Structures are given as structure tokens and as C-alpha cells.
C-alpha positions in Angstrom: -17.4 -24.3 67.6 -20.6 -25.3 65.9 -20.2 -27.0 62.8 -22.3 -27.2 59.5 -21.9 -28.7 56.5 -23.4 -26.9 53.4 -23.0 -26.4 49.4 -23.4 -24.2 46.4 -23.6 -24.6 42.7 -20.1 -23.5 41.3 -18.8 -22.4 37.9 -20.9 -24.9 35.3 -23.2 -26.5 37.9 -20.4 -28.6 39.9 -21.5 -28.9 43.3 -19.0 -27.2 45.9 -19.2 -28.4 49.4 -17.8 -26.4 52.2 -17.9 -26.4 55.9 -18.7 -23.5 58.4 -17.4 -23.1 61.9 -19.0 -20.9 64.2 -17.1 -19.9 67.7 -19.2 -20.1 70.7 -18.2 -16.4 71.1 -19.3 -13.4 69.4 -17.9 -13.7 65.7 -15.3 -11.1 65.2 -14.5 -11.7 61.8 -14.6 -14.7 59.0 -11.8 -16.4 57.6 -11.9 -18.5 54.4 -9.6 -21.5 54.1 -8.6 -23.0 50.9 -6.5 -26.1 51.1 -4.2 -27.4 48.8 -4.1 -30.2 45.7 -5.8 -33.6 45.7 -6.7 -33.0 49.7 -9.9 -31.6 51.3 -10.6 -29.0 54.0 -11.3 -31.5 56.8 -7.5 -32.0 57.0 -7.3 -28.8 58.8 -9.8 -29.3 61.8 -7.0 -29.1 64.0 -5.9 -25.3 62.9 -9.9 -24.5 62.5 -10.2 -24.9 66.3 -7.6 -22.2 67.1 -9.0 -20.1 64.8 -12.0 -20.2 66.6 -10.5 -19.2 69.9 -10.1 -15.8 68.1 -13.8 -15.4 67.6 -13.5 -16.3 63.8 -15.9 -17.9 61.8 -14.2 -20.3 59.4 -15.4 -21.0 56.0 -13.4 -24.0 54.3 -14.4 -25.6 50.9 -13.4 -28.5 49.2 -12.4 -27.3 45.6 -14.0 -28.6 42.7 -13.0 -32.0 42.0 -11.7 -32.5 45.6 -12.9 -34.2 48.6 -16.6 -34.2 48.9 -17.4 -31.7 45.8 -18.6 -32.8 42.7 -16.6 -32.9 39.3 -14.1 -35.0 37.9 -11.5 -35.9 40.1 -8.8 -33.3 40.5 -9.8 -32.0 37.1 -9.6 -28.5 35.8 -9.9 -26.6 32.4 -9.4 -23.1 33.5 -7.7 -21.8 36.6 -10.6 -19.1 36.8 -12.8 -21.8 37.7 -11.4 -22.0 41.2 -11.3 -18.1 41.4 -14.8 -18.1 40.6 -15.9 -20.5 42.9 -14.3 -18.6 45.9 -15.7 -15.3 44.9 -19.0 -17.1 44.8 -18.3 -18.4 48.6 -17.2 -14.9 49.5 -20.7 -13.7 48.5 -22.2 -16.0 50.6 -19.8 -15.1 53.6 -20.7 -11.6 52.8 -24.9 -12.3 52.7 -23.9 -14.6 56.1 -21.9 -12.0 58.0 -22.2 -8.6 56.9 -20.0 -6.0 58.4 -17.2 -8.3 59.6 -13.7 -8.2 58.3 -12.6 -11.4 55.8 -9.5 -13.1 56.1 -8.1 -15.5 53.4 -5.7 -18.6 54.2 -4.6 -20.9 51.7 -1.9 -23.7 51.6 0.3 -25.0 48.8 -2.1 -24.8 45.3 -4.6 -23.3 47.8 -2.0 -20.7 48.7 -1.7 -19.8 44.9 -5.3 -19.7 44.6 -5.7 -17.4 47.4 -3.0 -15.3 46.0 -4.3 -14.4 42.8 -7.8 -14.0 44.6 -6.6 -11.2 46.3 -4.8 -9.9 43.9 -8.4 -9.2 42.3 -10.1 -8.6 45.1 -7.8 -6.8 48.0 -10.2 -4.4 48.6 -12.5 -7.0 50.2 -9.8 -8.7 52.5 -8.5 -7.6 55.9 -5.4 -9.8 55.6 -3.9 -12.6 53.5 -1.9 -15.8 55.1 0.2 -18.4 52.6 1.4 -21.3 53.8 4.0 -23.1 51.4 2.1 -21.5 48.3 2.8 -23.0 45.0 4.0 -20.5 43.2 7.2 -21.2 41.6 6.4 -24.6 40.4 8.9 -24.4 37.1 12.4 -23.8 38.9 15.3 -26.3 37.6 12.7 -27.4 34.4 13.7 -26.5 30.8 11.9 -23.7 29.2 11.1 -26.1 26.2 9.2 -28.5 29.1 7.2 -25.8 30.5 6.0 -24.9 27.3 5.0 -28.0 26.3 3.3 -28.9 29.4 1.5 -25.6 28.8 0.3 -26.9 25.4 -0.7 -30.3 26.6 -2.8 -28.7 29.7 -5.2 -26.4 27.5 -5.7 -29.3 24.9 -5.4 -32.1 27.1 -6.4 -31.4 30.7 -7.1 -34.8 32.2 -3.7 -36.1 30.9 -1.7 -37.1 34.3 1.9 -36.0 34.3 3.3 -35.6 37.6 3.5 -37.7 40.6 3.8 -36.3 44.1 5.8 -37.9 46.9 3.3 -38.6 49.7 6.2 -39.0 51.8 7.1 -35.4 51.7 4.0 -33.9 53.1 5.5 -34.0 56.7 8.2 -35.3 58.8 5.6 -36.8 61.2 5.0 -40.6 60.2 1.4 -40.9 61.7 0.3 -37.8 59.5 1.7 -39.6 56.2 0.1 -42.9 57.2 -3.2 -41.0 57.7 -2.8 -38.8 54.2 -2.3 -41.8 52.5 -5.2 -43.8 53.8 -7.4 -40.9 53.6 -10.1 -42.0 50.9 -10.8 -38.4 50.4 -7.6 -37.6 49.2 -6.5 -38.0 45.6 -3.6 -40.4 45.5 -2.7 -40.1 41.8 -0.9 -38.0 39.5 -1.1 -34.2 38.9 -3.2 -33.7 35.8 -1.8 -31.4 33.1 -5.0 -28.9 33.5 -4.1 -28.2 37.0 -0.4 -28.1 36.3 -1.0 -26.0 33.4 -3.0 -23.5 35.9 -0.4 -23.5 38.7 2.1 -22.6 35.5 0.5 -20.0 33.9 -0.7 -18.4 37.4 3.0 -18.5 38.8 3.9 -16.7 35.5 1.7 -14.0 36.3 2.1 -13.3 39.7 5.4 -11.5 39.9 4.6 -8.6 38.0 1.2 -8.3 39.8 2.6 -8.5 43.7 3.5 -4.8 43.8 0.2 -4.0 43.7 -0.5 -6.4 46.8 -0.7 -3.8 49.7 -2.9 -5.6 52.4 -1.1 -7.5 55.7 0.8 -10.6 54.7 2.0 -13.7 56.4 3.8 -16.3 54.5 4.7 -19.6 56.4 7.2 -22.2 54.4 9.3 -25.1 55.3 13.1 -24.7 54.3 13.2 -28.3 53.1 9.5 -27.9 51.0 10.3 -30.7 48.2 6.2 -30.0 46.7 6.3 -26.1 46.4 9.8 -24.2 45.9 10.3 -22.1 48.9 12.0 -19.8 46.7 8.1 -18.9 45.4 7.6 -17.5 49.1 11.1 -15.5 49.2 9.9 -13.9 45.7 6.6 -13.1 46.9 8.3 -11.4 49.9 10.2 -9.4 47.9 8.0 -8.2 45.7 5.1 -7.9 47.6 3.8 -3.9 48.4 2.6 -4.9 51.8 4.4 -2.8 54.5 2.7 -5.1 56.9 4.3 -8.2 56.0 5.7 -11.1 58.1 7.7 -14.2 56.9 8.3 -17.5 58.6 10.8 -20.0 57.5 11.1 -23.3 59.1 14.2 -24.7 59.2 13.9 -28.4 58.1 10.5 -28.3 57.7 8.5 -30.3 54.8 5.6 -29.1 52.8 2.7 -29.3 55.2 4.1 -27.0 58.0 0.6 -27.0 60.1 1.1 -30.6 60.0 4.7 -31.3 61.3 5.8 -32.5 64.8 5.9 -28.7 65.9 2.6 -28.0 64.2 1.7 -26.1 67.6 4.7 -23.5 67.1 3.4 -23.0 63.5 -0.1 -22.6 64.4 0.9 -20.2 67.5 2.8 -18.0 64.8 -0.5 -17.8 62.6 -2.5 -17.0 65.7 -0.4 -14.5 67.3 -0.2 -12.7 63.9 -3.7 -12.4 63.6 -4.5 -11.5 66.8 -3.7 -7.7 66.7 -5.3 -7.6 63.0 -9.0 -8.9 64.2 -10.9 -6.0 65.2 
């Protein structure tokens, strides 16, 4: 695939860096890939290569405050900053590839972003794919703690509130080691602003899901300690999509695309996409 790095000015003038991967064959569609919290788009190069085999052009941004993009590291004041940046990117996609079907794939926090975006713009999307979406981030947490967290996130968004266990991303030691040594990965705590965004988004999603009718693929590890698998099960139960596929991988951790059995997971994604590409 041919690779190009580009950027645009997102909300508030923040520079958003994104990659464009173009297949050697004639493009048959465009897929936008949203990475998760603290990471960056280049961690998905192995997935992108397989998507190119389908004739898909892939646009993969580093979200604001992540990777190569601008903004304070992993800081967020309002959830819609992510959505607005994503909408701008889709505008670029439409200008670059008019007439091609658009697909959206998101992992973890990026899965939550992709889902909320699809609920607002599904008329522009051919299909939605979610990997370990972070839509249930409060299960088991006392309500008073959740409400306090939302208040802190609103008024003190930069305050670090939660540590993520990097060992929980994958059962593959090499993947974990690369993650821990990646200078583009944020290795600190989750700040209150992003935590609040995930909480509020998760509260709004359930009642909106029946309106989601586009083809939907859900992939999640059963032993995911970073994004509750019950969130994916809830999406499956409430979504209005008639074309719905759910893959729960027994014993897998959070990053199903980076597990030892990653080829199987990516195969499932590719084979699901294949008949849905014009």
C-alpha cells in the first residue's frame, strides 16, 4: 500500500495528524480507523495492510492529544471535540474519494467515539465495526463516585484519575513490551476530562441504540479488563441493526487485534467486510 502522512486543523486550531493508506488496486471503499486511549494510529499497521487487500483506502488519525497530533497530552474538555475532529476527517475523505462507500472501525475509546459518531451520521456510513468498545466504564462503581467523577471532569479535566494496567492489553508479552517502550504511547493515568466523556457518552448510548440500523460487527475479548465486555453485549441487545455479527473471543484480553491469535481476529474482520464492499 502507498502511505502518506497529512494533517488538518481540528477544533480550536489543534493540529490533527492522520495517515492515508492507498491500495495498489482500484479503491473499492474508504475505511476510517479510530485508535484507543493513549495510543496512536500506527499501532494498527498490520490491520491496515489486510484491509488494503480488500481494496479499501484507510484513513487513520491520531486523536487530539495523542501520538503525533497536537493538543495537551490525552487532555479533553468536551467529548464532541473528538466527534467534530472525526467529522472534519470524513469531510476530507469525501473530497478525496467522492462516491466511495465509507466504513468506520474503532477500538476501545475509539470504539466509543465511532459508535457515537455513527449514531449521529449513519446515513453517511456503509457499516460500523467496533473492537472492545469502551461504552460500559462504570459497572461496579458506586453512583456517588461516578457523579463525583463527572463533576471533577467538567471543572478539572486535566486531573489524573485512573491508572491503566498495560499488562492487560494483550496476552502476548512482545506486544506488551513494545507498548511500554513506545514513545508515542501515553503511559500515565487517564485524566478526568476523558473519563467524564466516556461516562457521559456511555450513559447516552443505550437509549439511542435502537436507532442504529447500519451493518454492525462487534469484536471483544471475554477476559478484557480495560473495557467491559458487557458493554458490547448491551450494544448487541439494543442495536436496531438487522445485519449484526458478534464475536466474543474466549480468554482474549483487550486488544484483540494484538493477541497471539490476531490473525484469526483480523480474518473475521476481513471476511465480514468482504461481502459488504460494493
